[in-house]
C-alpha positions as CSV (number, residue, x, y, z in Angstrom):
1,M,-19.1,-12.5,-13.7
2,L,-15.6,-13.0,-12.4
3,K,-14.3,-10.4,-14.8
4,E,-16.9,-7.9,-13.7
5,F,-16.0,-8.5,-10.0
6,K,-12.3,-8.0,-10.8
7,E,-13.1,-4.7,-12.5
8,F,-15.3,-3.6,-9.6
9,A,-12.7,-4.6,-7.0
10,M,-9.9,-2.9,-8.8
11,K,-11.6,0.5,-9.1
12,G,-9.8,3.2,-7.1
13,S,-12.7,4.0,-4.8
14,V,-13.1,0.4,-3.7
15,L,-9.4,0.0,-3.0
16,D,-9.4,3.3,-1.2
17,M,-12.3,2.2,0.9
18,A,-10.6,-1.1,1.8
19,V,-7.4,0.7,2.9
20,G,-9.5,3.2,4.9
21,I,-11.3,0.3,6.7
22,I,-8.0,-1.4,7.6
23,I,-6.4,1.8,8.8
24,G,-9.6,2.7,10.7
25,A,-9.6,-0.6,12.5
26,A,-5.9,-0.1,13.5
27,F,-6.7,3.5,14.5
28,G,-9.6,2.2,16.6
29,K,-7.3,-0.1,18.5
30,I,-4.8,2.8,19.2
31,I,-7.6,5.0,20.5
32,T,-9.0,2.2,22.7
33,S,-5.6,1.8,24.2
34,L,-5.3,5.6,24.6
35,V,-8.6,5.7,26.4
36,S,-8.2,2.7,28.7
37,D,-4.4,2.9,29.3
38,V,-3.7,6.7,29.3
39,I,-6.8,8.8,29.7
40,M,-9.0,6.9,32.1
41,P,-6.4,6.0,34.8
42,P,-5.6,9.7,35.6
43,I,-9.4,10.5,35.6
44,G,-9.9,7.6,37.9
45,L,-7.2,8.8,40.2
46,I,-8.7,12.3,40.3
47,V,-12.2,11.1,41.2
48,G,-10.9,8.8,44.0
49,R,-8.7,6.0,42.7
50,V,-11.5,4.5,40.6
51,D,-10.8,2.0,37.8
52,F,-13.7,2.6,35.5
53,S,-13.3,-0.7,33.7
54,S,-14.1,-2.5,36.9
55,L,-17.3,-0.6,37.7
56,F,-20.4,-2.8,37.6
57,L,-23.8,-3.3,39.0
58,N,-24.5,-6.8,40.2
59,L,-28.1,-8.0,39.4
60,S,-27.9,-11.4,41.1
61,G,-28.0,-10.1,44.7
62,T,-24.8,-11.9,45.6
63,H,-21.8,-9.8,46.5
64,Y,-18.7,-10.0,44.2
65,D,-15.5,-8.2,44.9
66,S,-14.7,-7.6,41.2
67,L,-16.2,-7.7,37.8
68,A,-14.0,-10.7,36.9
69,A,-15.3,-12.6,39.9
70,A,-18.9,-11.8,38.9
71,K,-18.3,-12.9,35.4
72,A,-16.5,-16.1,36.5
73,A,-19.6,-16.9,38.6
74,G,-21.9,-16.2,35.7
75,A,-23.7,-13.4,37.6
76,P,-25.7,-11.0,35.5
77,T,-24.1,-7.5,35.6
78,I,-24.4,-4.1,34.1
79,N,-20.9,-3.1,33.2
80,Y,-21.3,0.7,33.3
81,G,-17.6,1.3,33.7
82,L,-16.8,-0.4,30.4
83,F,-19.7,1.6,28.9
84,L,-18.0,4.8,30.1
85,N,-14.7,3.7,28.6
86,A,-16.4,2.9,25.3
87,T,-18.2,6.3,25.3
88,V,-15.0,8.2,25.8
89,D,-13.4,6.0,23.2
90,F,-16.1,6.9,20.7
91,L,-15.9,10.6,21.4
92,I,-12.2,10.7,20.8
93,V,-12.5,8.7,17.6
94,A,-15.4,10.9,16.4
95,F,-13.4,14.1,17.2
96,A,-10.3,12.7,15.4
97,I,-12.3,11.8,12.3
98,F,-13.9,15.3,12.4
99,L,-10.4,16.9,12.5
100,V,-9.2,14.7,9.6
101,I,-12.2,15.5,7.4
102,R,-12.0,19.2,8.2
103,Q,-8.4,19.2,7.1
104,V,-9.1,17.3,3.9
105,N,-11.9,19.7,3.1
106,Q,-9.5,22.6,3.6
107,W,-7.0,21.0,1.2
108,K,-9.6,20.8,-1.6
109,K,-9.5,23.8,-3.8
110,P,-12.8,24.9,-5.2
111,V,-13.0,24.1,-8.9
112,P,-13.1,27.4,-10.8
113,A,-16.2,27.8,-12.9
114,A,-15.5,27.2,-16.6
115,A,-15.9,30.2,-18.8
116,P,-19.0,30.0,-20.9
117,A,-18.4,28.7,-24.4
118,T,-21.7,29.9,-25.9
119,K,-23.9,33.0,-25.6
120,E,-27.5,33.6,-26.6
121,C,-28.5,35.4,-29.7
122,P,-30.6,38.4,-28.7
123,Y,-32.8,38.0,-31.8
124,C,-33.5,34.3,-32.1
125,F,-32.4,33.2,-28.6
126,S,-30.4,30.3,-30.0
127,A,-27.0,29.3,-28.5
128,I,-24.1,30.5,-30.5
129,P,-20.3,30.5,-30.0
130,I,-19.1,33.2,-27.7
131,K,-16.8,34.7,-30.4
132,A,-19.4,34.8,-33.1
133,T,-20.2,38.2,-34.7
134,R,-23.1,36.9,-36.7
135,C,-25.8,34.4,-35.7
136,P,-25.6,31.3,-37.9
137,N,-29.3,30.7,-37.4
138,C,-30.9,34.0,-38.0
139,T,-27.9,35.8,-39.7
140,S,-28.3,38.8,-37.4
141,E,-25.3,40.8,-36.8
142,L,-24.2,40.8,-33.1
143,R,-22.7,43.5,-31.1
144,A,-19.4,42.8,-29.4
């Protein structure tokens, strides 16, 4: 069983998948930082100096000045600002993956169709080599 597992784990596709997952996780962190640290602050400034990550709806009825204060008090909150950040994060990651897959698909050359190696005898309908001048099955002479 250990030998089978080693063969499975050492297949190229499994290793490629593992590398892809590791790179994807690192890429996700970069995109999260891009969204929360680069994209959302200017958008927040444009819409009136709003920090999206601090937007929340307090369900407890008690007033809290910040999301951190509400969380520290254990108040139930709906953190729609964090949800907006996560949504923008997802859209950027999805678009980046779309661009990468689109580029990879453009690199792939279509495999040319292989030339047929056989043809059909017009008399007995059996498969014969393409260069044959006489059918080996019915011995009919074939036209070129």
